[in-house]
C-alpha positions as a printed Julia matrix, in Angstrom:
350×3 Matrix{Float64}:
 157.05   95.8   33.3
 155.69   98.84  34.38
 154.93  100.39  30.61
 154.35   96.98  29.13
 150.69   96.84  27.27
 148.15   94.88  28.05
 147.97   92.71  25.2
 144.87   91.62  23.75
 144.58   88.55  21.05
 141.39   88.14  18.74
 141.27   84.16  17.15
 141.6    84.21  13.33
 138.05   83.28  12.81
 137.29   87.28  13.72
 138.57   88.17  10.05
 138.06   86.47   6.62
 140.3    85.76   4.3
 140.82   89.02   2.78
 141.07   90.71   6.36
 137.52   92.02   6.56
 135.98   91.68  10.11
 133.81   88.42  10.44
 131.11   90.52  11.82
 131.07   94.06  11.47
 129.03   94.61  14.1
 131.52   93.94  17.02
 132.88   97.26  17.55
 136.38   96.84  18.37
 136.69  100.73  18.26
 136.64  100.9   22.51
 139.25   97.99  22.58
 141.46  100.07  19.74
 141.13  102.86  21.86
 141.99  101.86  25.41
 144.86  103.38  27.02
 147.49  100.9   27.54
 145.86   98.08  25.41
 147.52   96.33  22.17
 145.04   94.5   19.97
 146.08   92.0   17.47
 144.51   89.63  15.04
 145.78   86.18  15.3
 146.15   83.93  12.24
 143.49   81.21  11.74
 144.51   78.2   14.12
 141.77   75.91  15.22
 142.22   74.57  17.98
 144.3    77.78  19.03
 148.27   77.15  19.43
 150.2    77.58  22.89
 152.84   79.54  21.04
 150.22   82.11  19.44
 149.58   83.1   22.96
 152.68   83.04  24.75
 152.79   87.16  24.92
 149.15   87.86  25.37
 147.06   88.7   28.78
 143.66   88.29  27.25
 142.01   86.46  24.44
 138.7    86.87  22.92
 137.65   83.58  21.4
 135.02   83.33  18.74
 134.4    79.26  17.04
 137.83   77.85  17.59
 138.54   75.58  20.05
 140.69   76.23  23.13
 141.65   73.03  24.77
 144.71   72.08  26.88
 147.59   72.08  24.05
 146.47   75.84  23.81
 147.44   76.95  27.26
 150.51   78.94  26.95
 153.35   77.66  29.49
 154.81   81.08  30.19
 151.72   81.89  32.46
 150.8    85.14  31.34
 147.27   84.86  29.55
 145.09   85.61  32.11
 141.48   85.75  30.65
 139.82   83.66  27.62
 136.76   85.51  26.61
 134.19   83.82  24.82
 132.08   85.51  22.36
 128.79   83.7   22.96
 127.37   81.62  26.01
 128.36   78.06  25.1
 131.72   76.91  26.12
 131.59   73.55  24.94
 134.81   74.17  22.78
 137.02   75.55  25.58
 138.47   72.98  28.23
 137.52   74.2   31.14
 139.2    72.36  33.39
 142.82   73.48  31.88
 142.03   77.03  32.06
 141.0    76.35  35.74
 144.46   74.6   36.26
 146.53   77.41  34.93
 144.55   80.18  36.47
 143.1    81.35  33.36
 139.49   82.73  34.3
 136.91   81.65  31.58
 134.39   84.38  30.72
 131.04   84.35  28.44
 128.29   86.92  27.49
 125.09   86.1   28.76
 123.83   89.48  28.86
 124.76   89.95  24.77
 122.66   86.24  24.02
 119.82   86.44  27.11
 117.13   88.46  24.76
 117.99   87.35  21.42
 118.4    83.61  21.86
 114.89   83.84  23.91
 113.24   85.38  20.92
 114.51   82.33  19.13
 112.99   80.25  21.21
 109.04   82.06  21.07
 110.03   82.45  17.18
 110.18   78.75  16.62
 107.03   78.26  18.96
 104.91   80.78  17.19
 106.36   79.38  13.86
 105.62   75.84  14.64
 101.98   76.0   16.77
 101.09   78.48  13.96
 102.25   76.23  11.32
 103.98   78.44   9.04
 106.26   76.6    7.19
 103.51   74.15   6.07
 101.14   77.61   5.16
 103.89   79.1    3.3
 104.41   76.1    0.87
 100.47   75.64   0.77
 100.63   79.42  -0.41
 103.62   78.89  -2.98
 101.76   75.76  -4.69
  99.09   77.85  -6.19
  95.05   77.27  -6.17
  95.7    73.46  -5.78
  97.55   73.52  -2.26
  95.74   76.87  -1.06
  92.8    75.24  -0.91
  94.18   72.74   1.54
  94.37   75.07   4.38
  91.83   74.06   6.63
  93.68   70.74   6.72
  96.29   72.59   8.75
  94.71   74.41  11.61
  97.55   76.08  13.98
  97.23   75.7   17.71
  96.46   78.15  20.04
  98.75   79.01  23.04
  96.27   80.12  26.15
  96.24   77.37  28.74
  98.93   75.28  26.82
 101.9    74.33  29.06
 105.31   75.71  28.23
 108.18   73.85  29.65
 111.85   74.19  29.68
 114.79   72.48  30.56
 116.85   74.79  32.14
 115.81   78.03  33.92
 118.96   79.84  33.96
 119.7    83.09  31.9
 118.22   82.22  28.83
 114.89   79.94  29.98
 113.79   82.18  32.69
 113.68   85.17  29.82
 112.0    83.05  27.57
 109.31   82.55  30.5
 109.27   86.64  30.77
 108.59   86.95  26.87
 106.09   84.29  27.22
 104.02   85.95  29.46
 101.14   87.51  27.46
 100.36   84.29  25.82
  98.62   82.66  29.06
 100.37   79.59  28.91
 101.18   77.35  31.97
 104.74   77.3   32.77
 106.84   74.34  34.22
 110.64   73.9   34.12
 113.23   71.36  35.33
 116.5    72.7   36.53
 118.35   71.02  39.67
 120.4    74.33  39.9
 116.79   76.61  39.7
 116.84   79.83  41.63
 113.37   79.29  43.37
 112.67   82.96  44.14
 113.0    83.61  40.2
 110.92   80.3   39.1
 108.21   81.52  42.06
 108.35   85.27  40.36
 107.52   83.91  37.19
 104.95   81.3   38.0
 106.85   78.35  36.99
 106.4    75.07  38.56
 109.36   73.16  39.36
 108.8    69.71  38.53
 110.86   66.31  38.03
 112.6    65.51  34.42
 109.78   63.15  33.12
 106.89   65.22  34.59
 108.44   68.0   32.11
 108.26   65.65  29.16
 105.11   64.41  29.9
 103.29   67.7   30.69
 104.89   70.14  27.74
 103.03   71.14  24.85
 106.21   73.12  23.92
 109.05   71.77  25.62
 112.32   74.21  24.97
 116.11   73.4   25.67
 117.63   75.88  27.7
 120.88   74.29  29.24
 124.28   73.93  28.39
 126.38   71.24  26.99
 127.89   69.23  29.91
 128.82   65.11  30.17
 125.93   65.09  32.3
 123.45   66.78  29.56
 125.03   65.1   26.69
 121.49   63.26  25.2
 119.59   63.73  27.97
 116.62   64.46  25.88
 116.84   60.69  24.95
 114.82   57.99  23.4
 113.09   57.11  26.72
 111.84   60.7   27.64
 111.05   61.55  23.88
 108.36   58.84  24.17
 107.05   60.47  27.37
 105.91   63.34  25.03
 102.6    63.91  23.85
 101.62   63.05  20.32
 100.94   66.76  19.73
 103.82   68.47  21.5
 106.75   70.12  19.83
 110.48   69.99  21.08
 112.26   73.39  20.57
 115.96   73.64  20.97
 118.22   76.36  20.48
 121.17   75.14  23.12
 123.45   72.55  21.85
 122.41   69.71  19.28
 124.46   66.71  21.53
 121.99   67.77  24.22
 119.25   66.28  22.4
 119.25   62.32  20.6
 119.2    63.33  17.27
 118.8    59.49  15.5
 115.83   59.38  18.62
 114.47   62.49  17.7
 114.28   61.54  14.08
 112.97   58.27  14.55
 110.06   59.97  16.55
 109.52   62.62  13.85
 109.5    60.3   11.4
 106.8    58.53  12.9
 104.99   61.42  14.07
 104.99   60.32  17.86
 105.18   64.13  18.28
 103.45   66.91  16.37
 107.01   68.63  15.35
 110.37   70.13  16.24
 112.3    73.55  15.93
 116.27   72.93  15.69
 118.9    75.85  15.83
 121.31   73.37  16.52
 122.1    69.71  15.18
 124.35   67.25  16.68
 126.69   67.3   13.51
 126.88   71.2   12.36
 127.23   71.57   9.03
 125.14   68.25   9.01
 125.45   65.54   5.95
 123.62   66.56   3.17
 121.76   62.98   3.5
 121.12   63.66   7.35
 117.88   62.03   7.43
 116.65   65.2    9.26
 116.8    67.25   6.49
 114.09   65.68   4.96
 111.27   66.2    7.53
 108.64   68.29   6.85
 107.84   68.44  10.62
 110.67   70.1   11.73
 112.02   73.64  11.14
 115.96   73.84  10.76
 118.03   76.86  11.37
 121.93   76.76  10.94
 122.96   77.6   14.67
 122.17   81.47  14.02
 118.91   81.89  14.69
 119.82   84.6   17.54
 122.53   86.32  14.7
 121.34   89.99  14.8
 123.3    93.59  14.67
 122.08   93.41  18.37
 122.99   90.28  19.62
 126.94   90.46  18.0
 127.18   94.14  19.25
 126.42   92.9   22.44
 128.41   89.95  22.91
 131.07   92.19  21.54
 130.83   95.06  23.99
 130.53   92.0   26.76
 133.93   90.58  25.94
 135.63   93.99  25.6
 134.4    95.1   28.96
 135.83   92.03  30.49
 139.16   92.53  29.11
 139.04   95.68  30.04
 138.15   95.02  33.74
 140.83   92.34  34.08
 143.25   95.28  32.73
 142.23   97.48  35.57
 142.75   94.5   38.1
 139.15   93.77  38.5
 136.82   90.94  38.49
 134.9    90.47  35.1
 131.52   89.68  34.71
 130.51   85.98  33.64
 133.2    83.8   34.94
 132.28   80.51  34.0
 135.36   78.76  36.76
 134.43   81.03  39.66
 137.16   78.62  41.66
 140.22   80.46  39.9
 138.98   83.94  41.43
 140.4    82.53  44.67
 143.5    81.0   43.24
 146.68   82.6   44.44
 147.7    82.4   40.89
 144.72   84.66  39.6
 144.85   87.04  42.85
 148.77   87.94  41.67
 147.9    88.31  38.09
 145.06   91.1   38.74
 147.55   92.62  41.45
 150.16   92.79  38.47
 147.66   94.11  36.03
 146.37   96.85  38.48
 150.24   97.62  39.04
 151.31   98.03  35.3
 148.14  100.3   34.66
 149.13  102.31  37.86
 145.41  101.97  39.3
């Protein structure tokens, strides 16, 4: 066992059907060149199959699901490193039960997703999409520009549902706009909130007071449809909703109705309840919503950062060290995990 390679699997969706990389900005050379590491691309399978993973120590997972049926029975797999921060495609409980650490990449997405929120806020309040259409329509629509005045941000209230890694970064980036900051987050770091000048408020107050309300919380059973018809009904008629987190956090049918009835000014959505949406989804017909395909933050830097974080995490595990970004932290105190890490360190000779 002392000479056994540390085997790292990459889910099949990291390669296109012709074998070329799905995302060339994910630099795999550090993994290929790491001493004692063997890297293998798996065949496409969604969800991942347990038999695919029997002889691997680590899995770097893109968009495929990893559920209870994906856990290999031989107990060798030690870490699942998700390419991004969302982990609703991973059965956390199954990972924890098997002593597998689930790792995400908060450093890789923090700034890119925050930029996406700011992009949507500026586009919505500046009436960017409407003004684009006015210009393309020639003289007849161009001369209607006075009917579509933008909304200034100074003194307006920016609210966030969640002020974790990304939510806090949004507020940092919004400082030059001289807005008021409010947020609701039962797990908020009060020191961070104080540092950023964020007023922590109740859920209903958040919806009532925000001029721009951004969703920056993970999708969990507790947060599914937390942005409900009732809470949308609390929002100002001139307010905007932004969601760059996960679609099911928002009750999309309720949001569509609110937008259709012009009970809020508009929405910016990088995520939807169903992705891709059906072609006849009514939200696609609305002119007061900006839609992007769960990819607004996708940049060369974002994907390079996610990839580098995943590679670093699996190399840390190879060396018998705890990686950053572990979701199911209770695993780290389990005997299974401790023995596994000690075994990895012994195999490497460190």
